[in-house]
Every structure is written in structure tokens, then in C-alpha cells.
BAPA-733590 format. One record per atom (N, C-alpha, C): residue in three letters; x, y, z negated. Coordinates in steps of 0.1 Angstrom, whole numbers, plus 5000, padded with zeros to 4 digits. Layout:
BAPA-733590
ALAXYZ
...
//
This chain:
BAPA-733590
MET507050934870
MET507050924885
MET505550924890
PRO505250994901
PRO503850994906
PRO503350854910
VAL502050834908
VAL501350714911
VAL500450734922
TYR500250634931
TYR499450644943
TYR498550524944
VAL497350534949
VAL496550424953
VAL496550414968
MET496850294973
MET496850274988
MET495750164991
LEU494750204998
LEU493750105003
LEU494150065017
THR494149935020
THR494649885033
THR493549805039
THR493449825052
THR492549735061
THR493449675072
LEU493349545073
LEU494149485084
LEU493449505097
THR494249515108
THR493749515121
THR493549375126
ASP493049355138
ASP492949215143
ASP494349145143
GLU495349225148
GLU496749175148
GLU497249145134
GLY496949225125
GLY497349205111
GLY496749075105
ARG495449055108
ARG494748935103
ARG495448805109
LYS495748815122
LYS496448705129
LYS497748675122
THR498548785119
THR499848765113
THR499748705099
VAL498748755091
VAL498648695077
VAL498148545078
LYS497348515088
LYS496848375089
LYS497948285093
SER498848325102
SER499848245107
SER501048245098
ASN501248355090
ASN502448365081
ASN502048435068
PRO501348365059
PRO500848435047
PRO502048495039
LYS503248445040
LYS504348495033
LYS504748635037
ARG504248675049
ARG504548805054
ARG504148915044
LEU503048895036
LEU502648985026
LEU503849015016
LYS504548915012
LYS505648935002
LYS506849005009
GLU507048975022
GLU508049035030
GLU507849185031
VAL506649225034
VAL506249365034
VAL506549435021
ASN506149365010
ASN506449414997
ASN507949454995
ARG508749364999
ARG510249384998
ARG510649515006
GLU510049525018
GLU510349645027
GLU509849765020
VAL508649765014
VAL508149885007
VAL509049924995
GLU509549824988
GLU510449854977
GLU511849904982
ALA512249864993
ALA513449914999
ALA513350055003
MET512150105005
MET511950245009
MET511750334996
GLY512050274985
GLY512050354972
GLY510650364966
VAL509750274969
VAL508350274964
VAL508250144955
LYS507750164943
LYS507550044934
LYS506150004934
ILE505849874936
ILE504549824936
ILE504149784921
LEU503249864916
LEU502849834902
LEU501749724901
ALA500949724911
ALA499849614911
ALA499349604925
GLN498849484928
GLN498449454942
GLN497249354941
TYR496149384948
TYR495049294948
TYR494449274962
ALA493949154965
ALA493149134977
ALA491749174973
LEU490949234982
LEU489649284980
LEU488649214989
LEU487349214984
LEU486249184992
LEU485549314995
GLY485049335007
GLY484449455011
GLY485149525023
PRO485049655024
PRO485549725036
PRO487049735036
TYR487749715025
TYR489149715024
TYR489649575021
ASP490849545026
ASP491449415024
ASP492349405012
PHE493049515009
PHE493949514998
PHE493949654991
ILE494349654978
ILE494549774971
ILE495949754964
ASN496749864966
ASN498049864960
ASN498149984951
ILE498649964939
ILE498950074930
ILE500450094931
LEU500950214935
LEU502350234938
LEU502850354930
GLU504150344928
GLU504850454922
GLU505950494932
ALA505950624934
ALA506950684944
ALA507550814938
PRO508750854943
PRO509250974937
PRO508551104941
ASP507851094953
ASP507151224957
ASP506251194969
ASN505451294973
ASN504551284984
ASN505251244997
LYS506451304999
LYS507151285011
LYS507451135013
THR507951065002
THR508250925003
THR507050835006
ILE505950864999
ILE504650785001
ILE504150815015
THR504250935020
THR503850965034
THR504650885044
LYS505950885042
LYS506850815051
LYS506450665051
LEU506150605039
LEU505750475038
LEU504450445046
ALA503450525044
ALA502150515051
ALA502350515066
LEU503150615071
LEU503450625085
LEU504150505090
GLU505150455083
GLU505850335087
GLU504950215088
LEU504150195078
LEU503350075078
LEU502250085089
GLY501650205090
GLY500650225100
GLY501150215115
SER502350255117
SER502950255131
SER503150115136
ARG503050015128
ARG503249875132
ARG502049815139
GLY500849885137
GLY499649835144
GLY498949715137
THR499449675125
THR498849565119
THR497949605107
LEU497949735104
LEU497049775093
LEU496849925093
GLN495749965086
GLN495450105084
GLN495450135070
THR495850255065
THR495850285051
THR495150405048
MET494650415036
MET494150535030
MET494850555016
THR495650655015
THR496450675003
THR496050794995
MET495950784982
MET495550894973
MET496450904961
ALA496751024957
ALA497551044945
ALA496551014933
ALA497150954923
ALA496350924911
ALA497050974898
MET496251004888
MET496851044875
MET496050984864
PRO496750954853
PRO496050904841
PRO494951004836
VAL493850944832
VAL492751024827
VAL493251104814
ASP494151044807
ASP494751114795
ASP495351254799
ASP495951264811
ASP496551384816
ASP495451494817
LEU494251454819
LEU493151554821
LEU492551594807
THR492651514797
THR491951534785
THR492951584774
GLY494251584777
GLY495251614767
GLY495451764767
//
């Protein structure tokens, strides 16, 4: 199944939400999985992005719908990229 990297930046509203309800992060994870996307890894970051998620989705359409859904809430912005194992390039 295709793998994607999603970099996320919280908006002011998103930071307020996480501060007042840190468990919201896990709630969003459940919503992501309900859309057919598996979270392989998730990290909080220091720097220009707040989170990185390594995701597995059936196709580009599914990951695009996810990014649009999350972004439409006004609490975060995403940058999503398709990823592939280096072994796929050298094999």
C-alpha cells in the first residue's frame, strides 16, 4: 500500500485546541483511521512544522480527501508527499 509523509503546522486555533484538550490529537488519529488511512508513525517536531505523520493509504484520492478534510477545519495546514522505500529505487 502507498506510503505518504504529512507535515502539519497548527494554526492559532489549532494551538488553542491542543492546549485546552491535548487528547484531541488522539481523537483526530481515530478520525484519520476511520477514513481508511493507517498511521504508521507520528512525531511532534521542533522547527517550522509541528508534527510529522507517516501514513499508509490505498491511493492518492484517499490521502487527498484526508488532507482536504483536515485542512478545512481551520486548525492546521498540511504538506503531503508520496514516499517510497529507497530499496525500490536500487532494486
